[in-house]
MARSE-385063 format. One line per field, with one value per residue (C-alpha): residue number from 1; x, y, z. Coordinates in steps of 0.2 Angstrom, whole numbers, plus 2048, in hexadecimal, padded with zeros to 3 digits. Example, Ala and Ser with C-alpha at 12.3 -4.5 7.8 and 13.67 -1.06 7.14 Angstrom:
resi <- [1_2]
u <- [83E_844]
v <- [7EA_7FB]
w <- [827_824]
//
This chain:
resi <- [1_2_3_4_5_6_7_8_9_10_11_12_13_14_15_16_17_18_19_20_21_22_23_24_25_26_27_28_29_30_31_32_33_34_35_36_37_38_39_40_41_42_43_44_45_46_47_48_49_50_51_52_53_54_55_56_57_58_59_60_61_62_63_64_65_66_67_68_69_70_71_72_73_74_75_76_77_78_79_80_81_82_83_84_85_86_87_88_89_90_91_92_93_94_95_96_97_98_99_100_101_102_103_104_105_106_107_108_109_110_111_112_113_114_115_116_117_118_119_120_121_122_123_124_125_126_127_128_129_130_131_132_133_134_135_136_137_138_139_140_141_142_143_144_145_146_147_148_149_150_151_152_153_154_155_156_157_158_159_160_161_162_163_164_165_166_167_168_169_170_171_172_173_174_175_176_177_178_179_180_181_182_183_184_185_186_187_188_189_190_191_192_193_194_195_196_197_198_199_200_201_202_203_204_205_206_207_208_209_210_211_212_213_214_215_216_217_218_219_220_221_222_223_224_225_226_227_228_229_230_231_232_233_234_235_236_237_238_239_240_241_242_243_244_245_246_247_248_249_250_251_252_253_254_255_256_257_258_259_260_261_262_263_264_265_266_267_268_269_270_271_272_273_274_275_276_277_278_279_280_281_282_283_284_285_286_287_288_289_290_291_292_293_294_295_296_297_298_299_300_301_302_303_304_305_306_307_308_309_310_311_312_313_314_315_316_317_318_319_320_321_322_323_324_325_326_327_328_329_330_331_332_333_334_335_336_337_338_339_340_341_342_343_344_345_346_347_348_349_350_351_352_353_354_355_356_357_358_359_360_361_362_363_364_365_366_367_368_369_370_371_372_373_374_375_376_377_378_379_380_381_382_383_384_385_386_387_388_389_390_391_392_393_394_395_396_397_398_399_400_401_402_403_404_405_406_407_408_409_410_411_412_413_414_415_416_417_418_419_420_421_422_423_424_425_426_427_428_429_430_431_432_433_434_435_436_437_438_439_440_441_442_443_444_445_446_447_448_449_450_451_452_453_454_455_456_457_458_459_460_461_462_463_464]
u <- [59A_5A3_5A5_592_58F_59B_592_581_588_590_57F_576_582_581_56E_56E_579_56F_55F_567_56D_55C_554_560_559_54C_53E_53D_535_522_51E_510_51B_515_51E_51F_518_507_505_4FF_50C_50A_50D_519_511_50D_4FB_4FB_4F0_4FC_508_4FA_4F8_50A_509_4FA_504_510_513_506_509_512_50D_50B_509_51A_528_533_526_521_534_536_52A_52E_540_539_538_548_556_568_577_57B_569_564_552_54E_543_552_557_546_544_533_534_535_527_51B_520_51D_50A_509_510_507_4F6_4F5_4F5_4E5_4DB_4D8_4C9_4C1_4C4_4BD_4AD_4AB_4B1_4A1_4A2_4A2_49A_48A_47C_485_481_477_484_47A_477_48A_48F_482_488_49A_496_4A0_4B0_4AF_4A5_4AF_4BE_4CE_4DC_4E6_4D7_4D2_4E3_4E1_4D0_4D6_4E4_4D9_4CC_4DB_4DF_4CE_4CB_4DB_4D5_4E4_4E9_4F7_501_513_51B_52A_528_533_52E_537_52E_528_516_50D_504_4F4_4ED_4ED_4E3_4D6_4D4_4D3_4C5_4BB_4BD_4B8_4A9_4A3_4A4_49B_48D_48B_48A_47C_473_473_46A_477_472_477_489_48D_487_490_4A0_49D_49B_4AB_4B3_4AB_4B2_4C3_4C3_4BE_4CD_4D9_4D4_4D8_4E8_4EF_4FE_502_4F5_4F3_4F0_4E2_4DA_4DB_4D2_4C5_4C3_4C1_4B3_4AB_4AB_4A3_496_492_48F_484_47A_477_471_465_45D_45B_449_44C_456_450_44C_45A_467_460_460_472_478_46F_476_488_48B_48E_48F_49F_4AD_4B8_4C8_4BF_4BC_4C8_4DA_4E2_4F1_4F4_4F5_501_50C_50B_512_520_525_522_521_52E_539_537_53D_54D_551_54B_55C_55F_550_554_544_548_554_563_55A_54D_559_563_554_54E_560_563_552_548_546_544_53B_52F_52B_528_51E_512_510_50D_4FF_4F8_4F6_4F1_4E3_4DD_4DC_4D2_4C6_4C4_4C0_4B3_4A2_4A2_492_49D_4AA_4A9_4A7_4B7_4C0_4C5_4CE_4E0_4E9_4F9_509_50C_4FC_505_50F_51F_51E_52F_538_537_539_535_53D_531_522_526_527_517_50E_512_505_4FB_4EC_4E7_4E5_4D4_4CC_4D1_4C6_4B8_4BA_4BA_4A9_4A3_4A6_49E_48E_48D_490_482_476_478_472_464_45F_460_453_449_447_442_435_42E_41C_415_406_412_41D_42F_434_428_42F_441_43C_438_448_455_463_45C_461_473_475_47E_48F_48E_47E_47B_46A_462_467_45C_44F_44C_43B_43B_44C_44B_45B_462_46F_47B_47E_491_49F_49B_48B_480_471_471_462_46D_478_487_48E_4A0_4A8_4B9_4B4_4AC_4A7_498_48F_485_489_47A_474_465_458_44C_43D_434_422_425]
v <- [5F4_5F8_5E5_5E3_5F2_5EA_5DA_5E2_5EC_5DD_5D3_5E2_5E2_5D0_5D0_5DE_5D4_5C4_5CE_5D5_5C4_5BC_5C9_5C5_5B4_5B5_5AB_5A4_5AF_5AB_5A1_5AD_5BC_5C8_5C7_5D5_5C9_5C9_5DC_5DE_5E6_5F8_5FF_60D_610_623_61F_61C_629_628_633_640_63F_644_652_65B_669_66B_67E_686_683_673_664_657_649_64D_640_64C_64D_63A_636_641_637_626_629_628_615_612_609_610_605_605_600_612_616_625_62D_630_63E_646_657_655_667_66F_663_669_67B_679_676_684_691_68B_686_684_696_698_68B_695_69F_68F_685_692_693_680_67D_673_669_656_656_64C_651_660_66C_66D_669_670_680_681_67F_68C_698_696_698_6A7_69E_692_699_69E_694_69E_699_690_686_681_67A_66F_66A_665_65B_652_64F_647_63C_635_632_627_615_60F_615_60A_610_60B_611_606_5FB_607_610_61F_620_632_635_640_650_647_657_65E_64F_651_664_660_653_660_66D_660_65B_66C_671_662_665_677_671_665_672_67E_672_667_658_64A_651_656_646_63C_644_641_62E_62F_635_627_61A_622_620_60E_60B_615_60C_5FC_602_60A_604_610_610_623_624_617_622_631_628_623_635_639_62B_634_645_63D_634_643_64D_63F_63E_651_652_643_64C_65D_661_663_653_64A_638_636_639_62B_61F_624_621_610_60B_610_60C_5F9_5EF_5F3_5E6_5E3_5E9_5FA_5FE_5F3_5F5_5E4_5EA_5F9_5EF_5E3_5F2_5F9_5E9_5E8_5FA_600_5F3_5E7_5F4_5FE_5EF_5ED_600_607_60A_616_620_632_635_62A_62F_626_61D_616_611_607_5FE_5FA_5F4_5EA_5E4_5E1_5D0_5D4_5C4_5C3_5D5_5D2_5C3_5CD_5D9_5CA_5C3_5D5_5D9_5C8_5C9_5DA_5D6_5C7_5D1_5DF_5D2_5CA_5D2_5DB_5D2_5C2_5C9_5C2_5CF_5D8_5D1_5E2_5E7_5EC_5E1_5EA_5DF_5EA_5E5_5D9_5DF_5D6_5DA_5E2_5D1_5CB_5D5_5E6_5F0_5E7_5EA_5FD_5FE_5F4_600_60F_60D_5FD_601_60F_603_5FD_60E_60A_5FB_605_612_604_5FE_610_613_602_606_618_611_604_610_61D_60F_60B_61E_620_612_617_629_621_615_621_620_62C_620_612_610_613_602_5F9_602_5FD_5EB_5EB_5F2_5E8_5F3_5F0_5DD_5E2_5DF_5EA_5E2_5E7_5DF_5D1_5D9_5E6_5F8_601_60F_61D_624_632_639_633_629_61A_612_604_5FF_602_5F6_5F7_5EE_5F9_601_614_618_620_62B_62F_63E_63B_633_634_629_61B_610_614_61B_616_619_623_62E_639_635_643_63D_64C_64A_64D]
w <- [5AE_59F_59B_59D_591_585_585_583_574_56C_56F_566_558_556_556_549_53E_540_53C_52C_527_52A_51F_511_50F_502_4FA_4E8_4DC_4D9_4C9_4C7_4C5_4B7_4A6_499_48C_496_491_47F_474_46E_45D_459_449_446_445_458_461_470_466_465_478_47A_46D_474_47B_46C_468_45D_44A_44D_442_44F_441_43A_43B_446_454_452_454_463_46D_465_46C_47E_47D_473_47C_47A_477_489_48E_492_48E_483_490_49B_48F_48E_495_49F_4A6_494_48E_49C_499_486_48A_496_48A_47A_481_494_498_48E_497_4A7_4A2_49A_4AA_4B5_4AA_4AA_4BC_4C0_4B0_4B3_4C4_4C0_4CD_4D2_4C4_4B4_4A7_499_4A2_4A6_494_48E_49B_495_483_481_487_479_46B_461_468_46B_45E_46C_472_460_45D_46D_468_456_45E_46A_45C_452_461_464_451_450_44F_45A_46B_473_481_47D_48D_494_4A3_4AD_4BE_4B8_4A7_4A3_49F_492_498_49E_4A6_494_48F_49C_499_486_48A_494_486_479_483_486_473_46E_47B_475_463_468_473_464_459_452_45D_453_44E_460_468_45B_45F_472_46D_463_473_47D_470_472_485_483_477_482_492_489_482_492_49B_4A8_4B6_4B6_4A3_4A5_4B3_4A8_49A_4A6_4AB_498_497_4A6_49D_48E_499_4A3_493_48B_49C_49C_48A_48C_49A_490_48D_47A_477_467_466_459_467_472_463_45E_470_471_461_463_476_474_484_48D_48D_49C_493_48F_4A1_4AB_4B0_4AD_4A2_4AD_4BC_4B4_4AE_4C0_4C6_4B9_4B7_4C9_4D6_4D0_4C9_4D9_4E3_4D8_4D8_4E8_4EF_4E0_4E3_4E7_4F0_4FE_50C_512_520_515_507_514_51B_509_504_514_519_509_503_4F0_4EB_4FA_4F6_4E4_4E8_4F3_4E4_4D8_4E4_4E7_4D4_4CF_4DC_4D8_4C5_4CA_4D4_4C7_4BA_4C5_4C8_4D9_4DE_4DE_4EA_4FC_50A_50D_4FE_4F7_507_50A_516_51C_51D_52D_536_542_550_54B_538_539_53C_52A_51B_523_514_508_513_514_502_4FF_50A_4FF_4F2_4F0_4FB_4EF_4E1_4E7_4E3_4D1_4D0_4D7_4C9_4BC_4C2_4C4_4B1_4AD_4B6_4AF_49E_4A0_4A7_499_48D_498_49A_487_484_493_48B_47A_482_490_492_4A0_4A3_4A8_4B8_4B3_4BB_4B0_4A0_4A6_4A8_495_48F_486_48E_49F_49D_4A1_4B4_4C0_4C3_4D5_4DA_4CC_4CA_4BF_4C2_4CE_4CB_4D8_4D3_4DF_4DA_4C8_4C9_4C1_4CC_4D1_4E3_4E1_4E6_4F8_4F3_4FF_4F8_4FC_4F1_4E3_4EE_4E5_4EF_4ED_4DE_4E6_4F4_4EA_4F9_503_4F4_4E5_4D2_4CB_4BD_4BB_4AF_4AD_4A3_49C_495_482]
//
């Protein structure tokens, strides 16, 4: 009996050793592996608006354009004599606390007053802004500082993310940026609603221009998504103002003139996807055994049962494919093309490279939502242009669809259908059928879901 048990034990140990040895045999690295040279270089010149993004929460009274402040954030990407990146010495806890103490703790009342802000179709944004006037007029000193800094950032002609391709790279306070964007949008809307229409709308268009530059110049995926959220704030504000009963024709003319047709790099995610592969996927494969967030069991699996090249090759294939899909109009996608295929879907997935497959499962499926958000932003942008021209050319004696068919702006096709954007006369909505390519009559109940919904904007046509 003991002999039999010993034989079984030896056999199990032998099979385990063979299994581990088998998983040590790797594949060659793909020739399509991403290179750092594929990502456009970013300037470290002090004119770069990325410095201002970092400095939004500096203590009140700080000159954020000073050499000392610029140098502090420039050091984040300096490499020391031993190859140690500068961000390793950056105190992220103190950085976040700095914003809370100087500005962040003053944002509470503002956020409460504008809690509905940015939810198109859920509230009348003009009414929300007018009801919250006392919160922002006059602006408290701390919020004025934040607004001035944010204004400085959006007015910089250059915004280039200079983050290193490193999965441990620290990030600026992006929450501060999105809060500042809402504050800026509300202040400009109030300015317009109080009679300064051209000035308020012009500044909202400045914010839209900034968002386009910042999306193009973003490296880190979450930074790009925050910039798309800033574009959404500007879009929602413009939509609300265009639908206000006293909106003058000069606003529609300005919007139509300044919103030039959107280019892929101004709404797409190519550079961020490349950086995601370089700084997170590849680097994560190389350094996974050092990650403190993983327990000993997982570390052992990753170290012994991960074929690094095969895992990197999967990421290469995945990111090359998702970039190709995003750069191609969704109406050209084949059914089911934008679907996540799990490397664990087969029963014997654990035989070959199980550590790599577990690592792959950690985040890549969520990236399809990013593509949906890109085309959401593109559709809303296009429809704002169409709405502006429709307001200018509106004739109550003609059907809206007939007017639409005569507009220059309406010649831009919905990327999701390959056809003109649709009009729902009953609901007074312009809409895209969305990346699922199913016509839901303009239903956009949940922008977080992105599939099973359309992308729509209200177009309220008052008889003037």
